N, C-alpha and C positions, 0 to 999 in steps of 0.2 A: 593324178590324185592326189589328195589331202588326207588327210583322216580326221576328222568333226565326232564333239561331243556337245550334250546339252547339257545344260545348264539345273542340274535337278530344283536349286530353289532359284524362285522365280521372283523380280526385279518387281521394286514399290506398284508398277503398273500394270504387273503382272506379266509378264514376258516373261520364259526361257530362253536364254540365250541359246545359239550355237557361235562352237567357235570351231579352226581347226585348232591343233595338236604343239602349234609353235607358236600359237598366239600367245604371248604378254598377259594377255587375262585369262589366259582357260586357269578354269577354278579348281580349287583342290582334289584331288584324285575321291575322294570319299562324297564330293557334290558333284559330280559328270557323270553322265552316264556314253557309254561310246555309241555309237551312233552308225560306225563304219566310213570306208573310203569308197570317195566322191569324188568327179574328175570338177562340178559342179558344186554351190553353198544351196543352189536351190533343190537339187537331189537332197542335198544334206537336208534341209530341210521341213522336206514333202517325210522324210522317214522322221524326226520330232512331233511331227504333229500322229503319228505314231502315236502319241508318246505324251502327248502335252497340247492342249487346243489353241493355248495363244502361244506363239513364240517367233523368235528374229534373230536374225543374224549381228554378229559383236561387229560395232561398229570399227573396228581395230583390226580385224582380223577376215572378214566375211561384208564388209561395205558392199558390193552388187546385192543384197541381199537385208543389210541390213533400213529398216522403215521408222525407222524410231521412236 
């Protein structure tokens, strides 16, 4: 299982990116919200959607969930 976070600051396109705790692009602590530990990034995205309407997986650490 991996620990997942969502970036509280949206990208220019409105996406809030979901990252693993080991991601090289993980936002600073004040800009991220802990989502929990999940075996699949899809479950982390589902949790992130409880907080934000528009979410996407990080290209670098959650490629299986990255839609671009």
